[in-house]
C-alpha positions in Angstrom: -60.2 1.3 -34.7 -57.4 3.8 -36.5 -54.6 6.3 -41.6 -52.6 5.4 -38.6 -55.5 4.8 -36.5 -57.5 2.7 -34.2 -59.0 -0.5 -35.6 -62.1 -0.5 -37.8 -65.2 -0.9 -35.7 -67.2 -2.5 -38.4 -64.7 -4.8 -40.1 -63.2 -8.0 -38.8 -59.8 -7.4 -40.5 -56.9 -9.0 -38.7 -54.8 -6.6 -36.7 -51.4 -7.0 -35.0 -52.3 -5.5 -31.6 -48.8 -5.7 -30.3 -47.3 -3.9 -33.3 -50.1 -1.4 -33.2 -49.3 -0.4 -29.6 -45.5 -0.5 -30.1 -45.3 1.5 -33.3 -48.5 3.6 -33.4 -49.0 4.8 -29.8 -49.6 8.3 -31.1 -53.2 7.1 -32.0 -54.4 7.0 -28.4 -52.0 9.8 -27.3 -53.6 12.2 -29.7 -57.0 11.0 -28.4 -56.4 12.7 -25.1 -57.8 16.0 -26.4 -60.9 14.2 -27.7 -61.3 12.8 -24.2 -61.2 16.3 -22.8 -64.1 17.2 -25.1 -66.0 14.2 -23.8 -65.4 15.3 -20.2 -66.6 12.0 -18.6 -68.3 12.3 -15.2 -68.4 9.8 -12.4 -71.4 7.4 -12.7 -72.0 8.0 -16.4 -72.4 5.1 -18.8 -70.2 5.6 -21.8 -69.8 3.6 -25.0 -66.3 3.6 -26.7 -66.7 2.7 -30.4 -63.6 1.3 -32.0 -61.9 0.9 -28.6 -58.8 -0.9 -30.0 -56.5 -2.1 -27.3 -58.4 -0.1 -24.6 -56.0 2.7 -23.6 -58.6 5.5 -23.9 -61.3 3.2 -22.6 -59.3 2.8 -19.4 -58.8 6.5 -19.1 -62.5 7.0 -19.3 -63.0 4.5 -16.5 -60.4 6.4 -14.4 -62.8 9.3 -14.4 -65.3 7.2 -12.5 -67.6 6.4 -15.5 -68.9 3.0 -16.4 -67.5 2.4 -19.8 -68.1 -0.4 -22.4 -65.8 -0.7 -25.4 -66.6 -2.4 -28.7 -64.3 -3.2 -31.6 -64.7 -5.5 -34.7 -61.2 -6.9 -34.3 -60.9 -9.9 -32.1 -57.1 -9.2 -31.9 -57.7 -5.7 -30.5 -60.3 -6.9 -28.0 -57.9 -9.6 -26.8 -55.2 -7.0 -26.4 -57.5 -4.8 -24.4 -58.5 -7.7 -22.1 -54.9 -8.6 -21.5 -53.8 -5.1 -20.7 -57.0 -4.0 -18.8 -58.7 -7.2 -17.5 -61.2 -5.1 -15.4 -62.6 -3.3 -18.5 -65.9 -4.3 -20.1 -65.1 -4.8 -23.8 -66.6 -7.0 -26.6 -66.1 -7.8 -30.2 -69.1 -6.1 -32.0 -70.2 -4.5 -35.2 -71.1 -0.8 -34.7 -73.6 -1.0 -37.6 -75.7 -3.5 -35.7 -74.9 -2.8 -32.0 -77.8 -3.0 -29.6 -77.3 -1.6 -26.1 -78.9 -3.6 -23.3 -79.5 -0.3 -21.6 -78.9 3.2 -22.9 -75.7 5.2 -22.5 -75.1 8.8 -21.4 -72.4 9.3 -24.0 -70.8 7.7 -27.1 -67.1 8.3 -27.6 -65.0 7.3 -30.7 -61.4 8.2 -31.5 -59.7 7.5 -34.9 -62.1 4.7 -35.8 -65.2 6.0 -37.7 -63.3 6.6 -40.9 -62.8 2.8 -41.3 -66.5 2.5 -41.8 -67.5 2.7 -45.5 -69.5 5.8 -46.6 -72.5 3.6 -47.4 -72.6 2.1 -43.9 -72.4 5.3 -41.9 -76.2 5.8 -41.7 -76.5 2.4 -40.2 -73.8 3.2 -37.6 -75.4 6.6 -36.7 -78.8 5.0 -36.3 -77.3 2.3 -34.1 -75.5 4.9 -31.9 -78.5 7.2 -31.7 -80.6 4.3 -30.4 -77.9 3.5 -27.9 -78.0 7.0 -26.3 -80.4 8.5 -23.8 -82.2 11.7 -24.9 -79.8 14.5 -24.4 -76.8 12.1 -24.6 -73.7 13.3 -26.3 -71.7 11.9 -29.2 -68.1 12.9 -29.1 -65.7 11.7 -31.9 -62.7 12.4 -34.0 -62.0 10.8 -37.3 -60.0 11.4 -40.5 -61.4 14.4 -42.4 -61.4 15.6 -46.0 -57.8 15.4 -47.3 -56.5 13.1 -44.6 -53.4 11.2 -45.8 -54.1 12.5 -49.3 -50.4 12.6 -50.3 -49.9 9.0 -49.1 -52.9 7.8 -51.1 -51.7 9.7 -54.2 -48.2 8.2 -53.9 -49.6 4.7 -53.5 -52.0 5.1 -56.4 -49.2 6.3 -58.7 -46.8 3.5 -57.6 -49.4 0.8 -58.0 -50.5 2.1 -61.4 -46.9 1.9 -62.6 -46.8 -1.7 -61.5 -50.1 -2.5 -63.2 -52.3 -2.5 -60.1 -55.1 -0.4 -58.6 -55.0 1.2 -55.2 -58.1 0.7 -53.0 -58.3 3.3 -50.2 -60.7 1.8 -47.6 -61.4 5.0 -45.7 -64.2 7.6 -45.5 -62.9 11.1 -44.8 -65.9 13.5 -44.7 -65.9 17.3 -44.2 -68.0 19.3 -41.8 -70.7 20.2 -44.4 -71.0 16.6 -45.5 -71.1 15.0 -42.1 -73.2 17.3 -39.9 -76.3 16.8 -42.0 -75.9 13.0 -41.6 -75.7 13.5 -37.8 -78.9 15.6 -37.9 -80.7 13.0 -40.0 -80.3 10.6 -37.2 -81.5 12.8 -34.4 -78.3 14.5 -33.4 -77.9 18.2 -33.0 -74.3 19.1 -33.9 -73.0 21.5 -31.3 -69.4 21.7 -32.4 -67.4 20.5 -35.5 -63.9 21.4 -36.6 -61.7 20.2 -39.5 -58.0 20.8 -38.9 -54.6 19.7 -40.1 -52.6 17.6 -37.7 -49.2 16.6 -39.1 -48.3 13.4 -37.4 -44.8 12.1 -36.8 -43.9 8.5 -37.7 -40.7 7.7 -36.0 -37.5 6.5 -37.6 -36.3 6.0 -41.2 -38.9 3.2 -41.7 -41.8 5.1 -40.2 -43.8 5.3 -43.5 -43.0 1.6 -44.2 -44.5 0.6 -40.8 -47.6 2.8 -41.4 -48.2 1.2 -44.8 -47.6 -2.3 -43.3 -50.1 -1.7 -40.5 -52.8 0.3 -42.2 -52.3 -0.3 -45.9 -53.8 -3.8 -46.4 -56.7 -2.6 -48.5 -54.9 0.3 -50.1 -52.2 -2.1 -51.4 -54.4 -5.1 -51.5 -53.8 -6.0 -55.2 -50.0 -6.2 -54.8 -48.8 -9.9 -54.5 -46.9 -10.7 -51.3 -43.7 -11.2 -53.3 -43.8 -7.7 -54.6 -45.2 -5.9 -51.5 -41.9 -4.8 -50.0 -40.7 -3.3 -53.2 -44.1 -1.5 -53.7 -43.9 -0.1 -50.2 -40.4 1.1 -50.8 -41.6 2.7 -54.1 -44.3 4.6 -52.2 -41.8 5.7 -49.6 -39.4 7.0 -52.4 -42.3 9.1 -53.8 -43.0 10.6 -50.4 -39.5 11.0 -49.1 -38.8 14.6 -50.2 -42.2 15.8 -48.9 -42.5 13.8 -45.7 -39.2 12.7 -44.4 -37.1 15.0 -42.1 -33.5 13.6 -42.1 -32.3 15.9 -39.4 -34.9 14.6 -36.9 -35.1 11.1 -38.5 -38.9 11.2 -38.7 -41.6 11.0 -41.3 -44.5 13.5 -40.9 -47.8 12.1 -42.3 -50.4 14.5 -43.7 -53.2 13.9 -41.2 -56.4 16.0 -41.2 -59.0 15.4 -38.6 -62.8 16.0 -38.2 -63.8 16.4 -34.6 -67.3 16.9 -33.4 -69.7 17.0 -30.5 -73.4 16.3 -31.1 -76.3 15.8 -28.7 -79.2 13.4 -29.2 -82.4 15.4 -29.4 
């Protein structure tokens, strides 16, 4: 679940799991610090929401925890099963997920922002129900201002072509999201909003990002015009985001990371 991130845990959009792993491995690599905050213990039952192709799910299992991963994308779940056949994963909608038995912790990396604003209360209710009292919820998602420059460039380029951009993401701030957590029985213990400039490798890095994650953003553009539109967005961002000396694009990521405990 997900911005260059893990697949959306509540949508069944098609994903190219191989391209996701090959070109966007930074998603799970950056998730390592979120995993440290989770600090999984042997014997714990942990739910990974928006598990994608299973890399972080497997790392949780390596700590001795019993982990179950869910993702809305059949392609991502298939990728996880192929790479980690011993993992327990399933295609499931986080808004309506029902645990057979409660979990000690819920973990989510780079996935929750794919859930529309209006659906987050359903997700938080579902995840609260899935936890034991005192269970922890550790997550990182896009925060206020995440990929703002990319969205602005896409909006301008599409407007010039007679189309409207449709950003699909929900990027909340601390003061917006912690009350939502509290409303569903979570006590926020830690929340931080921070900039994390993220490198997209190669001269086509932003093109690959838009191709992987921009389906909804660029959804009105006809297929015959899509390549030109992506190039137009790249041209608008080149001066700000492309470093020719290192041959990398640097995307304007901002993250919201939190730890909350079910009361």
